[in-house]
C-alpha positions as CSV (number, residue, x, y, z in Angstrom):
1,M,5.4,51.2,194.4
2,M,6.4,49.1,191.5
3,G,3.4,46.9,191.9
4,T,1.1,49.9,191.8
5,V,2.9,51.3,188.7
6,Q,2.6,47.9,187.0
7,D,-1.1,47.5,187.8
8,I,-2.0,51.0,186.6
9,A,0.1,50.7,183.4
10,F,-1.5,47.4,182.6
11,A,-5.0,48.8,183.3
12,F,-4.5,51.6,180.8
13,D,-2.8,49.4,178.2
14,Y,-5.5,46.7,178.0
15,S,-8.6,48.9,178.2
16,A,-9.7,51.0,175.3
17,K,-11.9,53.2,177.6
18,R,-9.0,53.9,179.9
19,L,-6.5,54.4,177.1
20,N,-8.9,56.9,175.5
21,A,-9.2,58.7,178.8
22,F,-5.4,58.9,179.1
23,A,-5.0,60.1,175.5
24,T,-7.6,62.8,176.1
25,E,-5.9,64.1,179.3
26,H,-2.6,63.9,177.6
27,S,-3.8,66.1,174.7
28,N,-5.1,68.6,177.1
29,C,-2.2,68.6,179.6
30,D,0.4,71.4,180.1
31,E,3.1,71.7,177.5
32,N,5.7,71.2,180.3
33,V,4.3,67.8,181.0
34,K,4.4,66.8,177.4
35,E,8.0,68.0,177.2
36,A,8.9,66.0,180.3
37,M,7.4,62.9,178.7
38,E,9.7,63.3,175.8
39,K,7.1,62.5,173.1
40,R,5.8,59.4,174.9
41,S,2.0,59.1,174.5
42,K,1.2,56.2,176.8
43,L,2.4,54.3,179.8
44,T,4.5,51.1,179.5
45,T,4.3,48.1,181.7
46,L,7.4,47.0,183.8
47,C,9.4,44.4,182.0
48,E,10.2,41.4,184.2
49,T,13.6,40.8,182.7
50,R,15.0,44.0,181.1
51,W,15.7,46.4,184.0
52,S,16.8,49.1,181.5
53,A,13.2,49.0,180.2
54,R,11.9,49.1,183.8
55,A,13.8,52.3,184.4
56,D,12.2,53.8,181.3
57,S,8.8,52.8,182.5
58,L,9.3,54.5,185.8
59,F,10.5,57.6,184.0
60,T,7.4,57.7,181.9
61,F,5.1,57.2,184.8
62,K,6.8,59.9,186.8
63,S,6.7,62.3,183.9
64,A,3.1,61.5,183.1
65,F,1.9,61.6,186.8
66,P,-0.5,64.5,186.3
67,V,-2.0,62.9,183.2
68,V,-2.5,59.6,185.1
69,V,-4.2,61.3,188.1
70,H,-6.6,63.3,186.0
71,A,-7.4,60.4,183.7
72,L,-8.2,58.2,186.8
73,E,-10.3,61.0,188.3
74,Y,-12.3,61.1,185.1
75,L,-12.7,57.4,185.1
76,R,-13.7,57.3,188.7
77,D,-16.4,59.9,188.1
78,N,-17.6,57.7,185.2
79,R,-18.0,54.7,187.4
80,D,-14.8,52.9,186.7
81,E,-14.7,50.4,189.6
82,K,-10.9,50.3,190.0
83,A,-10.0,54.0,189.3
84,G,-10.8,55.1,192.9
85,A,-8.5,52.5,194.4
86,Y,-5.7,53.4,192.0
87,L,-6.1,57.0,192.9
88,A,-5.9,56.2,196.6
89,A,-2.7,54.3,196.0
90,L,-1.1,57.1,193.9
91,L,-1.9,60.1,196.0
92,K,0.4,59.3,198.9
93,F,3.7,61.0,199.6
94,E,5.3,57.6,200.3
95,F,4.4,56.5,196.8
96,L,5.8,59.6,195.2
97,I,9.1,59.5,197.1
98,A,9.6,55.8,196.2
99,L,8.8,56.5,192.6
100,V,11.3,59.4,192.3
101,V,14.1,57.6,194.2
102,A,13.7,54.3,192.3
103,E,13.5,56.0,188.9
104,H,16.7,58.0,189.6
105,I,18.7,55.1,191.0
106,L,17.7,52.6,188.3
107,S,18.6,55.2,185.6
108,V,22.2,55.0,186.7
109,T,22.2,51.3,185.9
110,V,20.6,51.5,182.4
111,A,23.9,51.3,180.4
112,L,25.1,48.4,182.6
113,S,21.8,46.6,182.2
114,N,22.0,46.9,178.4
115,F,25.6,45.8,178.3
116,L,24.9,42.7,180.5
117,Q,22.2,41.6,178.1
118,S,24.2,42.2,174.9
119,K,25.6,39.4,172.8
120,S,29.1,40.9,173.1
121,C,29.1,40.9,177.0
122,D,32.0,39.3,178.8
123,L,32.8,39.0,182.5
124,I,35.9,41.2,182.5
125,E,34.2,44.2,180.8
126,A,31.1,43.6,183.0
127,V,33.2,44.0,186.1
128,C,34.7,47.2,184.8
129,E,31.2,48.6,184.0
130,S,29.9,47.5,187.4
131,K,32.8,49.3,189.2
132,E,31.9,52.5,187.4
133,V,28.2,52.2,188.4
134,V,29.1,51.4,192.0
135,Q,31.5,54.4,192.2
136,R,28.8,56.7,190.8
137,L,26.3,55.4,193.3
138,R,28.7,55.9,196.2
139,D,29.6,59.4,195.0
140,E,25.9,60.3,194.9
141,R,25.3,58.8,198.3
142,N,28.0,61.1,199.7
143,D,26.7,64.1,197.9
144,P,23.9,65.8,199.9
145,A,22.9,67.8,196.8
146,V,21.7,64.6,195.0
147,W,19.3,63.7,197.8
148,D,18.1,67.3,198.2
149,A,17.3,67.4,194.5
150,L,15.3,64.1,194.6
151,Y,13.4,65.2,197.7
152,G,12.7,68.6,196.3
153,K,11.3,67.1,193.1
154,T,9.0,64.9,195.1
155,V,7.8,67.8,197.2
156,E,7.2,69.8,194.0
157,I,5.0,67.0,192.5
158,A,3.2,66.4,195.8
159,A,2.3,70.1,196.1
160,D,0.4,70.1,192.8
161,F,-2.0,67.5,194.4
162,E,-2.0,69.1,197.9
163,L,0.0,66.2,199.4
164,N,2.2,67.2,202.4
165,P,5.5,65.6,203.1
166,C,5.0,63.0,205.8
167,T,6.3,59.7,207.3
168,P,4.5,56.5,208.3
169,R,3.1,56.4,211.8
170,R,5.7,55.3,214.2
171,A,5.0,52.2,216.3
172,G,7.0,51.7,219.5
173,R,7.0,47.9,219.5
174,Q,6.6,47.2,215.8
175,M,9.6,45.1,214.6
176,H,8.8,45.3,210.8
177,R,8.7,49.1,210.4
178,A,11.5,51.6,209.9
179,N,11.3,53.5,213.2
180,H,14.3,55.7,212.6
181,P,15.0,58.3,215.3
182,V,14.6,61.3,212.9
183,Q,12.5,64.4,213.3
184,Y,11.7,65.5,209.7
185,P,10.3,63.7,206.7
186,Q,13.3,64.6,204.5
187,E,15.7,62.8,206.9
188,Y,13.3,59.9,207.4
189,W,13.0,59.0,203.7
190,K,16.8,59.5,203.2
191,V,17.7,56.8,205.8
192,S,14.7,54.5,205.4
193,L,14.4,54.5,201.6
194,Y,17.2,56.2,199.6
195,Y,20.2,54.8,201.6
196,I,18.7,51.4,201.9
197,F,17.8,51.0,198.2
198,L,21.1,52.4,197.1
199,D,23.2,50.3,199.5
200,H,21.3,47.2,198.5
201,L,22.0,47.8,194.8
202,V,25.7,48.4,195.5
203,Q,25.9,45.2,197.5
204,E,24.2,43.2,194.8
205,L,26.5,44.5,192.1
206,E,29.6,43.7,194.2
207,S,28.5,40.2,195.2
208,R,27.2,39.2,191.7
209,L,29.8,40.8,189.5
210,I,32.7,42.5,191.1
211,Q,33.6,39.6,193.4
212,S,33.9,37.5,190.2
213,E,36.8,39.7,189.0
214,D,39.5,37.0,189.6
215,R,37.6,34.1,187.9
216,P,39.0,34.8,184.4
217,S,42.6,34.9,185.6
218,I,42.1,31.7,187.7
219,G,40.6,30.0,184.6
220,A,43.5,31.1,182.4
221,C,46.1,29.8,184.9
222,Y,44.2,26.5,185.1
223,A,44.1,26.2,181.3
224,A,47.9,27.0,181.0
225,H,48.6,24.3,183.6
226,L,46.7,21.8,181.6
């Protein structure tokens, strides 16, 4: 999903023809879409190092999704060689659910990301900030209303483009595919995408930051001993 967002944002950003098509569709789009974009007028590429900026890029792409689709349709009809392939990648339920979930989860980490890259950052405060983020993520994991809202938003976007909620084809002997024993798409994406991404992020925060909590006190004791 992130690779597709990056490719499309880059394609619009570095082509005057595509950028003009996006601007035209943006000027003609529904006022609700413009409001959702919060005065943004173009897509932004995903920053490799600043994850707070990455969350903002995903937010912009999600908010501008109708504009992106209509601009690509116009470009495809006017013989843009890549527009058709971009459309095929976008107009899939699995792309939309990944976009909505990733944008929401990364938005929770924006304040922490900005703090970790600030000049005033120190380990003790970073641990405290990380604990707050981890607690919020765990609270959301245990709150069914959060997942229901994310899935509902995805279904709403998908309906505008006649995309039905679905899951990947199950393969009996496939070892590299999430063959979860669930019956409905909502349950499938919860266990194979939402839980996995959220749990991985919590684990990374704990291993990289929270488990370092005792290092400052150990260092202080060592300095006092010297």
